[in-house]
C-alpha positions as CSV (number, residue, x, y, z in Angstrom):
1,M,-5.2,10.0,33.2
2,T,-7.0,10.4,36.5
3,T,-9.1,13.2,34.7
4,Q,-9.7,11.6,31.6
5,Y,-10.5,8.1,33.7
6,G,-13.3,9.9,35.8
7,K,-14.8,11.8,32.9
8,E,-15.1,8.1,31.3
9,A,-16.6,6.7,34.7
10,D,-19.0,9.1,34.8
11,L,-20.4,9.3,31.2
12,A,-20.4,5.2,31.3
13,K,-22.7,5.4,34.4
14,N,-24.5,8.5,33.8
15,G,-24.3,9.2,30.4
16,K,-26.9,9.6,27.7
17,A,-27.6,6.2,25.7
18,E,-26.3,7.7,22.4
19,E,-23.1,9.1,24.6
20,R,-23.1,5.7,26.2
21,R,-23.0,4.0,22.6
22,R,-20.1,6.1,21.4
23,L,-17.9,5.0,24.7
24,A,-18.1,1.8,24.0
25,A,-17.2,2.1,21.0
26,S,-14.1,4.0,21.4
27,M,-10.7,1.7,20.7
28,T,-9.6,4.3,23.3
29,T,-12.1,3.4,26.4
30,K,-10.0,2.7,29.4
31,P,-10.4,-1.3,29.6
32,E,-12.4,-1.2,33.2
33,I,-14.5,1.0,31.9
34,L,-15.8,-1.1,29.1
35,Y,-15.8,-4.1,31.5
36,Y,-17.9,-2.4,33.8
37,M,-20.1,-0.9,30.5
38,A,-20.9,-5.3,29.7
39,K,-23.3,-4.8,32.0
40,D,-25.2,-1.5,30.8
41,G,-29.0,-1.8,30.3
42,D,-29.3,-0.4,27.0
43,P,-28.5,-3.5,24.5
44,G,-27.2,-0.9,21.6
45,V,-24.4,0.1,24.3
46,R,-23.6,-3.8,24.6
47,K,-23.6,-4.4,21.1
48,A,-21.5,-1.3,20.3
49,L,-19.2,-2.9,23.0
50,A,-19.5,-6.3,21.4
51,G,-18.3,-5.0,18.1
52,N,-15.2,-3.3,19.9
53,T,-12.2,-5.0,19.3
54,A,-10.6,-3.6,22.3
55,T,-13.0,-4.9,24.4
56,P,-11.4,-7.0,27.2
57,M,-11.9,-10.9,26.7
58,Q,-13.1,-10.6,30.3
59,A,-15.9,-8.4,29.0
60,D,-16.6,-10.2,26.2
61,S,-17.3,-13.5,27.7
62,L,-20.0,-11.7,29.7
63,L,-21.5,-10.5,26.4
64,A,-21.0,-14.2,25.1
65,K,-24.2,-14.8,27.4
66,D,-25.9,-11.7,26.4
67,E,-30.1,-12.2,26.8
68,D,-29.8,-10.0,23.5
69,V,-29.5,-11.4,19.8
70,E,-28.1,-8.9,18.5
71,V,-25.1,-8.4,20.9
72,R,-24.0,-12.6,21.1
73,A,-24.5,-12.0,16.9
74,T,-22.0,-8.8,17.0
75,L,-19.4,-10.4,19.2
76,G,-19.7,-13.7,17.2
77,Q,-18.9,-12.0,14.2
78,K,-16.2,-9.6,15.9
79,I,-14.3,-13.1,17.2
80,S,-14.7,-14.7,14.0
81,Q,-12.7,-12.1,12.0
82,R,-10.4,-12.1,14.7
83,M,-9.0,-15.7,14.3
84,P,-6.8,-15.3,11.4
85,E,-4.5,-12.8,13.9
86,L,-4.7,-15.4,16.5
87,T,-2.2,-17.7,15.1
88,D,1.0,-16.6,16.5
89,K,2.1,-18.9,19.6
90,Q,2.3,-16.1,22.1
91,K,-1.4,-16.1,21.4
92,T,-2.6,-19.7,22.3
93,K,-4.3,-18.7,24.9
94,V,-6.4,-15.7,23.7
95,R,-7.3,-18.3,20.5
96,R,-8.3,-21.2,22.7
97,W,-10.5,-18.5,24.5
98,A,-11.9,-17.6,21.0
99,T,-12.6,-21.3,19.8
100,D,-14.5,-22.2,22.8
101,T,-16.2,-19.1,22.7
102,L,-17.1,-19.7,19.2
103,E,-18.2,-23.3,19.6
104,D,-20.9,-22.6,22.5
105,M,-22.1,-19.8,20.0
106,S,-22.3,-22.5,17.3
107,R,-25.2,-23.9,19.1
108,D,-26.8,-21.0,19.9
109,Q,-30.6,-21.1,20.2
110,A,-30.9,-17.9,17.9
111,L,-30.5,-18.7,13.8
112,R,-29.3,-15.1,13.6
113,V,-26.2,-15.7,16.1
114,R,-25.7,-18.8,14.0
115,H,-26.4,-17.4,10.5
116,L,-23.7,-14.7,11.1
117,L,-20.7,-17.0,12.5
118,A,-21.2,-19.4,9.4
119,D,-21.2,-16.6,6.6
120,T,-18.2,-15.1,8.3
121,L,-16.1,-18.5,8.8
122,K,-16.9,-20.1,5.7
123,E,-14.2,-19.5,3.8
124,M,-11.6,-19.3,6.5
125,T,-8.8,-21.5,6.8
126,S,-8.2,-20.3,9.8
127,A,-11.4,-21.3,11.2
128,P,-11.4,-23.5,14.4
129,P,-12.4,-27.3,13.0
130,A,-14.5,-27.6,15.9
131,V,-16.7,-24.9,15.2
132,I,-17.0,-25.7,11.2
133,R,-17.9,-29.0,12.1
134,Q,-20.6,-28.0,14.2
135,L,-21.9,-25.5,11.3
136,A,-21.5,-28.3,9.1
137,R,-24.4,-30.2,11.1
138,D,-26.7,-27.7,11.9
139,T,-30.3,-27.7,11.3
140,D,-30.8,-24.9,9.6
141,A,-29.9,-25.1,5.9
142,M,-28.7,-21.3,5.8
143,V,-26.3,-22.2,8.1
144,A,-25.0,-25.7,7.2
145,N,-25.0,-25.8,3.4
146,P,-22.7,-22.4,2.8
147,V,-20.7,-24.0,5.2
148,I,-20.5,-27.6,3.8
149,E,-19.9,-26.0,0.4
150,F,-17.0,-23.5,0.8
151,S,-15.1,-24.3,4.1
152,P,-11.6,-25.4,3.3
153,V,-11.1,-26.7,6.9
154,L,-13.9,-29.9,6.1
155,T,-11.8,-32.9,5.3
156,D,-12.6,-35.8,3.2
157,K,-13.8,-37.6,6.5
158,D,-15.9,-34.7,7.8
159,L,-18.1,-34.8,4.4
160,A,-17.8,-38.7,4.3
161,T,-19.4,-38.3,7.7
162,I,-21.8,-35.7,7.0
163,I,-23.4,-37.7,4.1
164,A,-23.4,-40.8,6.3
165,E,-25.3,-39.3,8.7
166,G,-28.3,-39.2,6.2
167,A,-27.8,-35.6,4.2
168,N,-30.6,-34.1,2.2
169,T,-30.5,-33.1,-1.6
170,A,-29.8,-29.9,-0.5
171,R,-26.6,-30.5,1.6
172,L,-25.5,-33.4,-0.6
173,K,-25.8,-30.7,-3.7
174,A,-23.4,-28.6,-1.4
175,V,-20.7,-31.3,-1.4
176,A,-21.0,-31.8,-4.5
177,R,-20.2,-28.1,-5.9
178,R,-17.3,-27.7,-3.5
179,K,-14.4,-26.6,-5.1
180,Q,-12.6,-29.7,-5.3
181,V,-14.2,-33.0,-4.5
182,S,-12.3,-35.9,-4.2
183,E,-12.7,-39.8,-5.8
184,A,-13.7,-40.8,-2.3
185,V,-15.8,-38.7,-1.7
186,S,-17.7,-38.8,-5.1
187,D,-18.0,-42.3,-4.7
188,A,-20.3,-41.7,-1.1
189,I,-22.4,-39.0,-3.1
190,V,-23.1,-41.3,-5.9
191,E,-23.8,-43.9,-3.3
192,T,-26.8,-42.1,-2.2
193,G,-28.5,-42.6,-5.5
194,D,-29.7,-38.8,-5.2
195,V,-30.1,-37.5,-9.0
196,E,-29.9,-34.1,-8.6
197,A,-26.5,-34.5,-6.4
198,T,-24.9,-36.8,-8.7
199,A,-26.3,-34.2,-11.5
200,E,-24.4,-31.5,-9.8
201,L,-21.5,-33.4,-9.4
202,L,-20.8,-34.5,-13.2
203,K,-21.3,-30.5,-13.6
204,N,-18.5,-29.9,-11.3
205,P,-15.1,-29.9,-13.0
206,G,-13.6,-29.9,-9.9
207,A,-15.2,-33.3,-8.6
208,H,-13.0,-36.3,-9.3
209,I,-15.3,-39.2,-10.4
210,S,-13.4,-42.3,-11.0
211,E,-13.5,-44.4,-13.9
212,G,-15.8,-47.3,-12.4
213,T,-18.2,-44.3,-10.6
214,M,-18.5,-42.8,-13.8
215,D,-19.7,-46.0,-15.3
216,K,-21.9,-46.4,-12.6
217,I,-23.9,-43.5,-13.1
218,A,-24.2,-44.0,-16.8
219,D,-25.9,-47.1,-16.2
220,R,-28.6,-45.3,-13.8
221,A,-29.0,-42.6,-16.0
222,E,-31.0,-44.1,-18.5
223,D,-34.4,-43.2,-16.5
224,H,-33.0,-40.0,-15.1
225,P,-32.8,-37.7,-18.0
226,E,-31.7,-34.8,-16.4
227,L,-28.3,-36.8,-15.9
228,H,-27.7,-37.5,-19.7
229,E,-26.7,-33.7,-20.7
230,P,-24.1,-33.6,-17.8
231,L,-22.7,-36.8,-18.5
232,V,-22.1,-36.1,-22.3
233,A,-20.5,-32.9,-21.7
234,R,-18.5,-34.7,-18.9
235,P,-14.4,-34.8,-19.7
236,G,-12.9,-37.9,-19.0
237,L,-16.0,-40.2,-20.3
238,S,-14.4,-44.1,-20.3
239,D,-15.5,-45.9,-23.7
240,K,-18.0,-48.0,-21.6
241,A,-19.5,-45.4,-20.3
242,A,-19.9,-43.1,-23.8
243,K,-21.3,-46.5,-25.6
244,R,-23.5,-46.9,-22.7
245,L,-24.8,-43.5,-22.9
246,A,-25.2,-44.0,-26.8
247,E,-27.8,-46.5,-26.0
248,Y,-30.5,-44.1,-24.9
249,V,-29.1,-40.4,-25.2
250,A,-31.4,-38.1,-27.2
251,D,-30.1,-37.0,-30.8
252,S,-28.7,-33.7,-29.8
253,L,-26.9,-35.2,-27.6
254,L,-25.5,-37.8,-29.8
255,D,-24.2,-35.5,-31.7
256,T,-22.3,-33.6,-28.9
257,L,-21.0,-36.8,-27.9
258,L,-19.3,-37.2,-31.4
259,A,-18.0,-34.3,-31.6
260,R,-16.2,-34.9,-28.5
261,K,-12.5,-33.8,-29.2
262,D,-11.2,-36.8,-26.6
263,I,-13.2,-39.3,-28.3
264,S,-10.4,-41.6,-30.4
265,P,-11.6,-42.7,-33.8
266,D,-12.2,-45.7,-32.5
267,L,-14.4,-45.1,-30.0
268,A,-16.3,-42.8,-32.4
269,E,-16.5,-45.5,-35.3
270,Q,-18.3,-48.0,-31.6
271,V,-20.9,-45.1,-30.7
272,R,-22.2,-44.9,-34.2
273,A,-22.4,-48.4,-34.6
274,V,-24.7,-48.3,-31.1
275,V,-26.9,-45.6,-32.6
276,M,-27.1,-47.3,-35.9
277,A,-28.4,-50.4,-34.2
278,R,-30.8,-47.9,-32.1
279,L,-32.1,-46.2,-35.7
280,A,-32.4,-50.0,-37.3
281,A,-34.4,-51.1,-33.7
282,G,-36.4,-47.9,-33.7
283,D,-36.1,-46.5,-30.8
284,G,-36.0,-42.8,-30.3
285,P,-35.1,-40.5,-27.2
286,P,-36.4,-41.9,-23.8
287,P,-39.5,-40.0,-22.5
288,G,-38.8,-36.4,-21.2
289,A,-35.3,-36.5,-22.8
290,A,-34.2,-33.5,-24.7
291,G,-34.7,-33.4,-28.5
292,E,-33.7,-31.7,-31.6
293,D,-35.2,-28.3,-30.7
294,G,-33.7,-28.0,-27.3
295,G,-35.5,-29.9,-25.0
296,A,-39.1,-30.6,-23.3
297,G,-40.6,-27.0,-22.2
298,G,-40.2,-25.2,-25.1
299,G,-36.7,-24.1,-26.8
300,A,-35.4,-22.3,-29.6
301,N,-36.1,-23.1,-32.8
302,G,-33.3,-22.1,-35.4
303,T,-35.0,-18.8,-35.9
304,G,-33.8,-17.2,-32.4
305,A,-37.8,-17.5,-30.9
306,L,-39.0,-19.6,-28.4
307,E,-41.3,-22.6,-29.5
308,P,-44.9,-22.4,-27.7
309,E,-45.7,-24.2,-24.6
310,P,-48.5,-26.3,-25.0
311,D,-50.9,-26.1,-21.9
312,R,-49.3,-23.0,-21.1
313,L,-50.2,-19.2,-20.7
314,T,-49.2,-17.5,-23.7
315,R,-46.5,-14.6,-23.3
316,D,-49.4,-11.7,-23.3
317,E,-51.3,-13.7,-20.8
318,A,-48.2,-14.9,-18.4
319,L,-47.1,-11.4,-18.5
320,E,-50.9,-9.7,-17.7
321,L,-50.7,-12.3,-14.5
322,A,-47.7,-11.7,-13.6
323,R,-48.1,-7.9,-13.6
324,D,-51.4,-8.2,-11.6
325,M,-49.4,-10.4,-8.9
326,N,-47.2,-7.7,-8.9
327,K,-49.8,-5.3,-8.0
328,K,-50.9,-7.3,-5.0
329,G,-48.0,-7.9,-3.6
330,Q,-47.8,-11.7,-4.7
331,L,-45.0,-12.0,-7.5
332,T,-41.8,-13.5,-5.3
333,E,-38.7,-15.0,-6.3
334,G,-41.6,-18.4,-5.3
335,V,-43.6,-18.1,-8.5
336,I,-40.5,-18.3,-10.8
337,Y,-39.4,-21.3,-8.9
338,D,-42.7,-22.5,-9.1
339,A,-42.3,-21.9,-12.8
340,I,-39.5,-23.7,-12.8
341,G,-41.3,-27.0,-11.6
342,R,-43.8,-27.2,-13.7
343,K,-41.4,-26.1,-16.8
344,D,-43.6,-23.3,-17.5
345,R,-41.1,-21.3,-19.3
346,N,-43.3,-18.3,-20.3
347,M,-44.8,-17.2,-16.9
348,A,-40.7,-17.5,-15.8
349,M,-40.1,-14.6,-18.3
350,A,-43.0,-12.7,-17.4
351,A,-42.1,-12.8,-13.9
352,L,-38.8,-11.7,-14.2
353,A,-39.9,-9.2,-17.1
354,V,-42.0,-7.2,-14.4
355,L,-39.7,-7.5,-11.2
356,S,-36.4,-6.3,-13.3
357,D,-38.3,-3.7,-14.9
358,T,-37.4,-5.5,-18.5
359,K,-39.4,-5.4,-22.0
360,M,-40.4,-9.3,-22.2
361,A,-38.9,-8.9,-25.9
362,A,-35.5,-8.7,-24.3
363,V,-35.7,-11.4,-21.6
364,V,-37.5,-13.9,-24.5
365,K,-33.9,-13.3,-26.2
366,A,-32.0,-14.1,-23.5
367,F,-33.6,-17.5,-23.2
368,A,-34.0,-18.1,-26.3
369,T,-30.3,-17.5,-26.9
370,N,-29.4,-19.8,-24.0
371,S,-27.7,-16.6,-22.7
372,A,-25.9,-17.2,-19.3
373,K,-25.2,-13.7,-18.5
374,G,-28.4,-12.4,-20.0
375,I,-30.6,-14.8,-17.7
376,V,-27.7,-13.8,-14.4
377,S,-27.9,-10.3,-15.0
378,L,-32.3,-10.5,-15.5
379,V,-32.1,-11.8,-11.9
380,W,-29.7,-9.5,-10.3
381,E,-32.2,-6.8,-12.0
382,A,-35.3,-8.4,-10.1
383,G,-33.8,-8.5,-7.0
384,C,-33.7,-12.4,-6.8
385,S,-31.2,-14.5,-5.6
386,P,-28.3,-16.1,-7.0
387,K,-29.1,-19.7,-6.5
388,L,-32.2,-18.5,-8.4
389,A,-30.1,-17.3,-11.3
390,V,-28.0,-20.8,-11.3
391,D,-31.3,-22.7,-11.2
392,L,-32.9,-20.9,-14.1
393,Q,-29.9,-21.5,-16.2
394,Q,-29.9,-25.1,-15.7
395,G,-33.6,-25.5,-15.5
396,L,-35.5,-23.5,-18.3
397,G,-32.2,-21.7,-20.0
398,N,-30.8,-24.8,-21.5
399,V,-27.7,-23.1,-21.0
400,A,-24.8,-25.9,-21.3
401,P,-23.3,-27.3,-18.3
402,V,-19.7,-25.6,-19.0
403,E,-21.2,-22.6,-19.1
404,I,-23.4,-21.9,-16.1
405,I,-22.6,-18.9,-14.2
406,R,-22.1,-19.6,-10.7
407,P,-21.9,-17.4,-7.5
408,S,-18.1,-17.0,-6.4
409,S,-16.7,-15.9,-3.1
410,K,-15.8,-12.6,-4.9
411,A,-19.0,-11.9,-6.9
412,A,-22.2,-13.2,-5.6
413,Y,-23.8,-13.7,-8.8
414,G,-20.8,-14.9,-10.4
415,L,-20.3,-11.4,-12.4
416,S,-19.6,-7.9,-11.5
417,E,-22.0,-5.7,-11.1
418,A,-20.8,-3.1,-14.0
419,E,-21.2,-6.6,-16.0
420,M,-24.5,-7.2,-15.5
421,S,-25.6,-3.6,-15.9
């Protein structure tokens, strides 16, 4: 034993950097040696030590204050991953230390450290509430928003506080996308008046929205066409909301509204009466509302082709531009987001075709048929983010809200790689 200890001590003091790293990463290295190595001059050695679950708590305490970001990030990830193991009463002291350490690291000045913590803890039921609340209030969206959207530790009170503190649209949408949203939290989101977050709430089958709040949304939605489709598709519409929608939504959505199975014959008759009154008064769909051709910005014309978009590049022109931008290293996800913002379907399709190395005809077919799977697969092939896949389905793909494929804890894009290949 003494001989082995002596070898490890000599290696820790005089060994080459790679030898010391292997020693620091080994589960069989003596605790005293591991503690000694917490002050090693090589960041790579200290990082290996930070990732070793056999490293004693005293050494981890030193590493939590290490000057190297990667060392602190690795340690934070290790401690986070161990939280589910620290629920037994006999581990109370260790859990208290781990919680205090993570709370300090949740305020680390390095984004890398906080981001890794958030990514590891966001879906963990045993995550320390104080740490989760701190991460949910982080100034960086990469840290806060995933925690807000996925953490089961956040309570309704926590979410209400986040909203009341003036959460921006991205954070409100993260709250609205949670697996379960209570009526109280839904009320708070709607009260902010944020249209994008309200639309996200309507699309979420796990969001509980009271009848009174649904009626309030229906009243406000007339001037916000982006709320029309999710409202019409939302289960549990009150009679008042259904009749209010009939006053202003586009003809294609009226058909959807009348086809709902949860609308009684009496209510359907009342909705038709509202529609007839509209027609008699000569009212058409409101500006910006989707018409029978599938909506502004181009849609399917019934022949499986997409309507041409006025004042836009032709498909060939867009494809030529996308190829040129790609050669110059300028074709990024941001180009597609810019196209979404301008409702420029041809440019979005061309960028996807080039980035995914897919024939333009195949891309056009995916959009012409409103194929959620096709759009998600193209985004994945293009190497773009899961968020873009959702935004494309919503923004230019004309995919019905209930059919949109969203990221999940099991699949980053909502589909397996086999399904997207």
